[in-house]
C-alpha positions in Angstrom: -40.8 51.6 -13.6 -41.5 50.7 -10.0 -38.4 49.5 -8.1 -38.6 46.0 -6.6 -39.0 45.9 -2.8 -37.2 42.5 -2.7 -33.7 43.8 -3.6 -31.1 43.6 -0.8 -29.3 46.9 -0.3 -25.8 46.8 -1.8 -23.8 47.4 1.4 -25.6 44.5 3.1 -25.1 42.3 0.1 -21.4 42.9 0.3 -21.4 41.7 3.9 -23.6 38.7 3.4 -22.3 37.4 0.1 -19.0 36.0 1.3 -20.8 34.2 4.1 -23.3 32.7 1.7 -20.5 31.5 -0.6 -18.6 30.0 2.3 -21.5 28.0 3.8 -21.7 25.3 1.1 -17.9 24.8 1.3 -18.1 24.1 5.0 -21.0 21.6 4.6 -19.3 20.1 1.6 -16.1 19.3 3.5 -17.6 17.6 6.5 -16.1 14.2 7.3 -18.3 11.1 7.5 -17.9 8.4 10.2 -19.6 5.1 9.9 -19.4 1.9 11.9 -18.9 -1.6 10.4 -19.6 -4.6 12.6 -20.9 -8.1 12.2 -23.5 -7.4 14.9 -25.3 -4.8 12.7 -28.4 -6.4 11.3 -29.4 -3.8 8.7 -27.7 -1.3 6.5 -29.5 1.0 4.2 -28.7 4.1 2.1 -27.1 6.9 4.1 -27.1 5.3 7.5 -24.0 5.1 9.6 -23.9 1.4 10.6 -23.4 -1.6 8.2 -22.7 -5.3 8.6 -20.1 -5.5 5.8 -17.3 -3.3 4.6 -18.5 -3.3 1.0 -22.0 -2.3 2.0 -20.5 0.6 3.9 -18.6 1.6 0.8 -21.6 1.4 -1.4 -24.1 3.2 0.9 -22.4 5.6 3.3 -23.5 9.2 3.4 -21.7 11.6 1.0 -18.6 13.3 2.4 -18.0 15.8 -0.5 -14.4 16.9 -0.2 -14.1 15.5 3.3 -12.9 12.1 4.4 -14.9 8.9 4.9 -13.9 7.0 8.0 -14.9 3.3 8.4 -14.5 2.2 12.0 -14.4 -1.6 11.6 -15.1 -3.7 14.6 -13.2 -6.8 15.4 -14.1 -9.8 13.3 -13.3 -11.8 10.2 -14.9 -10.3 7.2 -15.3 -12.9 4.4 -15.7 -10.5 1.5 -14.1 -8.9 -1.5 -13.9 -5.1 -1.2 -13.5 -2.5 -3.9 -12.8 1.2 -3.3 -13.6 2.8 -6.6 -12.0 5.9 -8.1 -15.0 8.0 -7.3 -14.4 7.2 -3.6 -11.3 9.2 -2.7 -10.2 10.0 0.9 -11.4 6.8 2.5 -9.9 5.5 5.8 -10.3 2.0 7.1 -9.7 2.0 10.9 -9.6 -1.4 12.7 -11.0 -0.8 16.2 -9.4 -4.0 17.8 -6.4 -4.1 20.0 -4.1 -5.3 17.1 -4.2 -5.8 13.3 -5.0 -9.5 13.9 -8.4 -8.5 15.3 -9.8 -7.2 12.0 -9.3 -9.5 9.0 -10.6 -8.9 5.5 -10.2 -12.3 3.8 -11.0 -14.2 0.6 -9.3 -17.1 -1.3 -9.4 -16.5 -5.0 -6.5 -17.6 -7.2 -5.6 -16.8 -10.8 -6.8 -20.1 -12.2 -10.3 -19.8 -10.7 -10.5 -16.0 -11.4 -9.2 -16.0 -15.0 -6.0 -14.1 -14.3 -3.9 -12.6 -11.5 -5.6 -9.2 -11.6 -9.0 -10.6 -10.8 -7.9 -12.3 -7.6 -7.5 -9.5 -5.1 -9.4 -9.6 -1.8 -9.3 -5.8 -1.6 -8.9 -3.4 -4.5 -8.1 0.3 -3.8 -8.5 2.8 -6.7 -9.6 6.0 -4.9 -6.8 8.4 -4.1 -5.6 9.3 -0.6 -6.7 6.0 0.8 -5.6 5.2 4.4 -5.7 2.0 6.5 -4.7 1.4 10.1 -4.7 -1.6 12.4 -6.2 -4.4 10.2 -5.3 -7.4 8.0 -5.7 -8.0 4.3 -5.5 -11.7 3.4 -5.7 -14.1 0.5 -6.1 -17.7 1.7 -5.6 -19.5 -1.6 -2.2 -20.7 -0.4 0.4 -22.3 -2.7 -1.9 -22.4 -5.7 -0.3 -19.7 -7.9 -1.0 -16.0 -8.1 -3.4 -14.9 -5.4 -3.5 -11.2 -4.5 -4.4 -10.0 -1.0 -4.7 -6.3 -2.0 -4.2 -4.3 -5.1 -3.3 -0.6 -4.5 -3.7 1.9 -7.3 -4.1 4.9 -5.0 -1.9 8.0 -5.0 -0.9 9.2 -1.5 -2.0 6.0 0.1 -0.9 5.2 3.7 -1.0 1.8 5.5 -0.1 1.8 9.1 -0.1 -1.1 11.5 -1.4 -3.4 8.8 -0.7 -7.0 7.9 -0.7 -8.4 4.3 -1.0 -12.2 4.2 -0.7 -14.4 1.1 1.6 -16.7 -0.8 2.4 -15.6 -4.4 1.7 -12.0 -5.4 0.4 -10.9 -2.0 0.7 -7.1 -2.4 0.1 -5.5 -5.8 1.6 -2.0 -5.2 1.0 -0.7 -8.7 0.2 3.0 -9.0 0.9 6.3 -7.3 2.8 7.1 -4.2 2.4 4.7 -1.3 3.7 4.6 2.3 3.7 1.5 4.5 4.8 1.9 8.1 5.0 -0.4 11.1 3.5 -3.2 9.1 4.0 -6.9 8.2 4.0 -8.5 4.7 4.4 -12.2 4.0 4.6 -14.4 0.9 6.8 -16.5 -1.3 7.1 -15.5 -5.0 7.1 -11.8 -6.2 4.9 -11.0 -3.2 5.5 -7.2 -3.4 5.0 -6.4 -7.1 3.8 -3.6 -9.4 4.9 -0.1 -10.5 4.1 2.2 -7.6 6.5 4.6 -5.9 6.4 2.9 -2.5 8.3 3.1 0.7 8.1 0.4 3.3 9.2 1.9 6.6 9.9 -0.1 9.8 8.1 -3.1 8.2 8.7 -6.8 8.6 8.9 -8.7 5.3 8.6 -12.4 5.8 9.6 -15.1 3.3 7.6 -18.3 3.7 9.5 -20.4 1.2 12.2 -20.1 -1.5 11.2 -17.2 -3.7 11.6 -13.5 -4.3 10.5 -10.6 -2.1 10.0 -8.0 -4.8 9.1 -7.8 -8.5 9.0 -4.1 -9.2 7.9 -3.2 -12.8 9.2 0.2 -13.8 9.2 0.3 -17.6 11.1 3.4 -18.4 14.2 5.1 -16.9 12.3 8.4 -16.3 9.5 6.9 -14.3 9.7 8.1 -10.6 8.6 4.7 -9.3 10.3 1.9 -7.4 10.3 0.2 -4.0 12.3 1.5 -1.0 12.6 -0.8 2.0 13.8 1.4 4.9 14.7 0.6 8.5 12.9 -2.7 8.2 13.5 -6.4 8.9 13.5 -9.3 6.5 12.8 -12.7 8.1 12.3 -16.2 6.7 10.7 -19.5 7.6 13.9 -21.6 7.9 12.1 -24.9 8.3 10.1 -24.3 5.0 13.3 -23.1 3.2 14.9 -26.5 4.2 18.4 -25.1 3.5 17.4 -23.4 0.2 17.8 -19.6 -0.3 15.6 -16.7 -1.4 16.2 -13.4 -3.0 15.5 -9.7 -2.4 13.9 -9.4 -5.8 14.0 -10.0 -9.5 13.4 -7.5 -12.4 9.8 -8.1 -13.7 10.2 -5.2 -16.1 13.3 -3.7 -17.8 13.8 -0.8 -15.4 12.8 -2.5 -12.2 14.0 -0.5 -9.2 14.3 -1.6 -5.5 16.5 -0.3 -2.7 17.0 -1.8 0.7 18.3 0.7 3.3 19.3 0.1 6.9 17.4 -3.2 6.9 18.2 -6.4 8.8 18.8 -9.3 6.4 18.9 -13.0 7.5 21.5 -15.7 6.7 18.9 -17.5 4.5 19.2 -14.8 1.9 21.1 -16.0 -1.1 24.6 -14.5 -1.1 24.0 -12.9 -4.5 21.1 -11.0 -2.9 19.2 -10.5 -6.2 18.1 -12.8 -9.0 17.8 -12.3 -12.7 14.5 -12.7 -14.5 15.2 -15.7 -16.6 14.7 -15.4 -20.3 15.2 -11.6 -20.3 18.0 -9.0 -20.2 16.2 -6.9 -17.7 19.2 -7.1 -15.3 21.1 -4.9 -17.7 18.8 -1.9 -17.0 17.4 -2.7 -13.6 18.5 -0.6 -10.5 18.9 -2.7 -7.4 20.8 -1.2 -4.5 21.6 -1.5 -0.8 23.1 0.7 1.9 23.6 0.3 5.6 22.0 -3.1 5.9 22.8 -5.4 8.8 22.5 -9.0 9.8 24.2 -12.1 8.3 22.6 -11.6 4.9 24.0 -8.2 4.5 27.5 -9.3 3.4 27.9 -7.4 0.1 31.1 -9.2 -0.9 29.0 -11.7 -2.8 26.9 -9.1 -4.6 28.5 -6.7 -7.1 30.8 -7.3 -8.9 31.3 -11.0 -8.4 27.8 -12.6 -8.7 25.4 -9.8 -9.4 27.3 -7.1 -11.3 24.1 -5.2 -12.0 23.5 -4.4 -8.3 25.2 -1.6 -6.4 26.0 -0.4 -2.9 25.1 3.2 -2.1 26.9 5.7 0.1 24.8 7.5 2.8 24.7 10.6 0.6 23.4 8.6 -2.3 20.5 7.3 -0.3 18.9 10.7 0.4 16.7 10.8 -2.8 15.1 7.5 -1.6 14.0 8.7 1.8 10.2 9.2 2.2 10.4 12.9 2.4 12.1 13.0 -1.1 11.0 9.9 -2.9 7.3 10.4 -2.2 7.2 14.2 -2.1 5.9 14.9 -5.6 4.8 18.3 -7.0 2.2 18.7 -4.3 4.9 18.4 -1.5 3.2 15.4 0.1 4.6 14.5 3.5 3.6 10.8 4.2 5.4 10.6 7.5 3.4 13.6 8.9 0.2 12.2 7.5 0.8 8.8 9.0 1.3 10.3 12.5 -2.3 11.6 12.4 -3.6 8.1 12.3 -4.2 6.3 15.7 
């Protein structure tokens, strides 16, 4: 039988094959950068400029295992945006001078939408989502539940972001999430859900009498909860009109929230925390504080007098709740290091 003349000699194949195998990986991992701006008049499949954020999400070029960066120009984007599970590693970058310059806004409430979980202005389901220097807003106002953003993304990072709403502003519900140098406002249960989330150097602003957090851990073994770290709680004293607000209430039986080294105002109720009426969730919830400052940090009115189910932690006891431990996971994720890579 005649030998084929198309065969590549074995020594050459041994040299070429690793290169051939590596080439698709290099191409497959390329990042994609697209621009979103109101001044873009078109936007079609696999281009790099779009007039709306959702159009960019729907039609951007494929990034494979790389990251998709949306560079969002200053403007008010009146749209509802969904980042689906099959869109991991997406980054929203506001290109204005401040988070106020790029606003994603809608005004759906639970009554109009048919339930709380249909109201979100932005919904994040893809893992490893990041956002920097922009605002997420729900303008429904004091009309019941109205979510500005629902985050179900593991290893999510929000840096220099604002979250504006009234009731149920931020649904931090799944995975590990890190919020840093940001601003969150609302009235009732406006940070809620069952994520493992750390809010670092963040201002949390209470607009009226209500509850900052409604964390919903449902079993004692779940590694979820909210940690508010090195942050500041503020309140609209005129709107409070002499009434008080609370750091949180236990939406689910094993609700967990910890405030560490955070400034608390005088308008905080002396008990600090509220029970969820009609339940016994307070008996199994974990609400704790350590190193807080300000006139609202007086713990003498907390445990054991008015809120025996809350506790004060020693500095050593707070270590498991720092970002490097609380969000680490089996993959050794370092959210602080990842956040520093953002602008």
